N, C-alpha and C positions, 0 to 999 in steps of 0.2 A: 237222262240228260247226257249231252255230248261233252267231249273233252275240249280243252283249249286248243289243241293241235287241229282238231276238225274245224273249229270256229275260224282259226287263222287260215286254213285251206279254203274254206268257202269265201272268206273275205277277199283273199287274193284273186280268186276266180271272178268275183263280182267286180273288183277294181279293174281287172284286165278287160272285161266286157264293156265297162263304162268308158275306158280309154279308147276302145275300138269304135264305138258308135254313140257315145253319150257325152262327150266333153262340151259340146255346144248346145246340149239340150237345155231348154229354158227351165229354170228353177229345179234343177236336178238335186236330189237329196232333200228337197223341201216338200215335194208332193208325195203323199202316201198312196201307193197303188199295190196292195198285197195280192199275191197270186196264190190261191189255195193249193194248187197242184205242187208248186215249188215248196210251199211251207210243209206239206205232208211228206214230200220226198226228203227234205232236209231234216226235219225234226223227228220223224218216225223212222224212216229208213236210214237216215244219216249217210246219205249218198248224194253227191252232186258233182256233175262234170261240166265242162264248158259247153258241150253240146246241148245241155238242158236249158241254157240261158240264151241260145241263139235266136229262137223264135218268140221270145217273151219281151214285153214292153220294157224299155230301159228304166222306167220309173219303178217297175216291179223288181228289177234287179237291184236297184238302189235300196228299195224297202227291205228286200231279203238280206242285204248286207247289214243294214242297221239292226234288224231283228236278231240276226245271228250274233252280233257283238253284244247286244243287250241281254239276251237270254243265256249267255254262257255263264256257268257257275263261277269259274275262275276269272277274275277281273284283271285287266291290264294294270290298273292302279288299285291296290288293295285298300280297304277301308281304313286300316291303321295308318296308312301313309297320309291320309287327309288331315291327320292331327298335326303333322309337322310341315306341310307345304303351305305356301301362300302365293300371292301374286308375284312376289319378287323371286321366288325359288322354283316356280313351275316351268322350268326349262328342261330340255331333254338331257343335258349333262347332269343336272341336279336330280332328276327323277331316276337316272340310271343307278344311283346308289341304293334306291329303295325297291325297285321292281326287278323282276327276273330277266334273264337274258332273252328268253323267248318273247316276253312282253315288250322289252326294249326294241327288238328287231321288228315286231309287228307295228309298234307305234311309229317307228321311223318310216316304215313303208306307207302307213296311212298318211303321215305328214307329207311324204313325197307326192302321193296321189292328190291330196287336197291342194297343195301348191300348184300342181299341174292343172287342176280344175280352176283355180283362181286366176290363172293366166288367160282364161277364156271368159272372164267375168263380163266382158262387153256383150257376149252372146248369151251366156247362161244366167247372167244377173246374180252370180254367186261370188261375193267378195269374202274377205277374211272373216268379217263379223257374221255373215249369214252361214258360212261353213262351220264356224265355231258353234253357232246356235243349233245347227242341224246335227252335228256329230259330237258335240261336247259331252252330252249326257251318256250316250251309248259307248263312248270311247274311254273317258276318264272317270265317269261316275261310278259309285259303288252299287251293289245290288239293291239295297234299300235306299234309293236316292230320293230325297225330298225336293220340293221345288227350289229351295234356297241353294242347296248343293248343286242342283242341275244348272241353275243360272251361273254359279261360280265356275262349274266345269266348262260351260260355254265360253266364259271370259278367259279361262286358262288356255283352252284350246285355240282361241283366237290369237292370243299372244304367241303361243308356240308356232302357229302357222306363219306369223309374221317373221319371227326369228329364224325359222327354218328356211323361209324364202330368202332372207339375207345370206344365209350360209350357202344356199344353192347358187345364188347369183355370184358370190365370191369364187366358188369352185369353177363355175363356167367361165368367169373372167380369167382365172388362172390357166385354164386349158387353152384359151385363145391367145395367150402370150407366146412370143417367140422364145428361143433359148436365151438370147441376150437379155430380153426383158425379164425373163423369169429369175435371173440372178439379181436384178435390181429391185424389182417390185414383187413382193410376196404377200399373199393374202393371209389374214389372221385366221387362226383356228377357231372352231366354233365356240369354245369356252371363253375366248377373249372378247366376244361381243358383249357390250353393255346391255343388260336387259331393259326392256321398256318400262318406264315408270308408270305409276297409276294416273298421273296427270296426262301423260301422252296417250294412254289408253282411253281415258275419258274423253279427250279431245277427238280422237279418232272415232269413237262411238258417236259423239255429237255430230260430227261431219256426216257419218253414215245416216243418222236420223234426219238430218237436214236434206240430204239427197232424196231420201224416201218421201219426205213431206213435199218437196218440190215436184217430184214425179207424180204424186197423187193429185196435187193441185192442178198440174198441167193436164192430167187425164180427165179430171172431173170439172174442168172449166166449161161453163155453159155459154155458148155464143148468143143464146136468146136473151141474156141479161142486157145486152147492148142494143137490142132492137128498139127500145123506147127512145134512146138518144138518137138513133139513126132516123126513126120516123119523124121526130121533132126537127131534125136538121133538114130532112127532105121537104117537110111542110112549111119550113121557115117559121116555126112557132117556138123555138127555143128562146130562153131569156138571154138577152145580150149581157155581156160583162159590163159592170159599172165603169164609167169613165174615170180614170185616175186623175187627180189634180196635177196640173202641169208643174213641173219642177222649175225653180228659178234658174234662169239662164242669162247669159250676156253674149252679145255678138262679138266675134273676134275682130270685126271691122269697125267697132265703135271706138271713137277717140275721146269721148266725154265720159270719164269714169266717175265724176263726182256725184252724178245722179243715181248711182247704184249703191246699194248697201254692201260694204266690204265683207260683212259677216255671212251673206248669202251667196256671194260670188265665189267662183273657184279661185283659190290663191295663185294657181299657176297662170290662169288667164290674166288675172289682175297684174301679176308681175310682168307678163309679156307686154300688156298694153302700157303699163307704166314705163317700161324701158323704151318702148317704141315711141312714146310721146315726148321723150326727152330730146333736147337739141343735140345735134351731132357735134361731137368733139373734133376739132380740126386735127388732122393727122400731120405731123411735121414731115418735112422731106427726109430728114435723118431721124428716125425714131430712137436711135441709140445715143443721140447727142447729149441728153441729160443724164445718162447713166454713168456712174463713176467707173464702171468697168472699161468704158471706151474713151476715157479722157486721156489727154496727153500726159503720159507718165514721166516725161523728162523733167517736168517742173514739179518737184515735190512740195508738200505743204510747208515744211520747215524753210526751204529755200525761198518760197513765196513770202513768208513772214520776214525773213532777213532782207530781201530786196525791198520790201515796203519800209522796213525800219531805217535802211540806209539810202532811201531815195533822195535825201537832202544832199548827198555827195555826188549826185549825177551831174550837176553843173561843173564841178571840178573835173570830172572824168571827160566831159565834152571839151573843156578848155585844154586838157592834156592832149586829146586826140587832134586838136587843131595843128599841132606841131608835126603831124605825120601825114604823108601822102596816102593815096588810096591803095597803093600796092604795099603799104606797110613800112616803107623806108622813111627815116626821119628827114624832116625838112632842114636844110642847112641854116643855122642861126649864128649870129655873131655873139661874141662873148658878152657884150653889153646887154643884149636881149636876154641871155640866160641869167645874168645877174639880176636884171629887173624882174624877171619871172620868179626867181627864188625869193627876192625881197617881197614881192607881192604876196606870196604864200605865207611868209613870216608875218606880215601885217595882218592878214586874215586870221591867223591863229591867235595873235595877240589880242585882237579885238574880240574874238570869241571868248577867250578865257577871262578877259576883263569884264565882259558882260555877265559872266557866271560867277564872278567874285573870287577868282583864283589868280589875281595879279601877282601875289607874293611868290609864286612858284618860279618866276623868271628872275628873281633878285640875284641869286647866287649861281644858278646853273644856266644862265641865258647863253653864255659863250659856248659852253659844251653842246647845248642843243642846236646852236647855230651850225657848228661843225658837222654834227650828225645830219642835220637837215640838208646841208650842202652835199654831203656824201650820197644822200638819197636822190637828190636831183641829178647827180652825175650818172646814176644808174637807171634814170627814167627811160632812156632810149632802149636799153635791153629789156626792161619789164614790159614796155608797150609792144615791143616786137613779139614777145611771148603771148601777149593778150590777143594779138591778131591771129595767132595759130590755134588757140583753144576756143571752145564754145563760150557763149555769153555768160552762162551761169557760173563757169569757172573764172571768167574775168571778174565777175562780181565778187567772188571770194578773194581773189588776188587784190582787188581794189580795197576791200575791207581791211586786209592785212596792211596794205600801204598806208591807209588812213590812220590805223592804230599807231604805226610808227611815227607818222607825221603829227598826230594829235598830242594832246596834253598828257604828260605822265604825272601820276599822283605825286605831290611834293613830299619829300622825305623829312624836311625840317619846317615845321609850321610855327616855330617860335619867333621868326623874323617878322618885323612889322611891315605892313603893306606899303608900297611906294605910290605916292599920288603924283 
């Protein structure tokens, strides 16, 4: 038997030859093509050079590499390591604690080679799953590998290829960065990558299976299975499709909606026609006339109520305005007319209070109120001059105050008997 160093040497020679002329070879590492001359020279003479592989089929070179790794007595991953590793810990940093230094270096070189092969998977049809299936047993499996361990070794190597591909991509990205970018953006080391979970691996495997199934179905599709339908179509003998019953409909130009069932008609069309059949609402010339936002704000609600409550005093106001000219100047009056005017106001007040049953309030204080009333009449000219200068709503307030002064004052002594 040969040593581990000789197996590593032959493996490196085979990988270099495959890199030179076999990266795009279809199904490389999956086709078995043993070459007897090479096998005798390697296993008996234990001698192999790059020139020995130049004129040999590339599939024979790949088969020689697999046989050399499998037949080596010293394995890369010893059998005792299989008791402690699982799918979560089968990474290169985790395995480096259990395998030798030479085994770790050879495993890293094999992973680099497999990742390089995977980059040409569009041509050689070798993705991570197929590479793991082809090289998992010979690389990671023990000497007495049963089918179960062989399948697990394939899954472990598939995951290692994917993780190693991530690390290589990060290193390549780091080399492409400029000096300024290198200080800002730094790639994570290999041990900081989160390992792929079992769910992700199962999903990736299922996607690979689906791609294989689609490819097989596409290649095995028989165009003759469609000839029967083509012949029937050409001869006009195919069965026509059954006529579907007509769905209920309503014309959008219909104006009589009563004859249709509202449950079977479209609610949108029904609303359209219902709105269209309504009479047109006349549009006012000023659409904002009825809005409270555009009303005359100079006349407030409280003032409107006050003006309505004191509308009975408007005749008195008009009589008072008769004594003024249009320019606001008082009309010259004689003293007799002023006295008659004052007496007429007094008579009106007396009649008003007698009709309300308050005649007794003038028994004792009639003379005093008469003097006050005369004083008010003497200042009428000044008050009305001010009325002409202010707006009408302020004139209404001033008139209200004047009427209160002129009106009846609540009697303070109600014990006196009324005068008839």
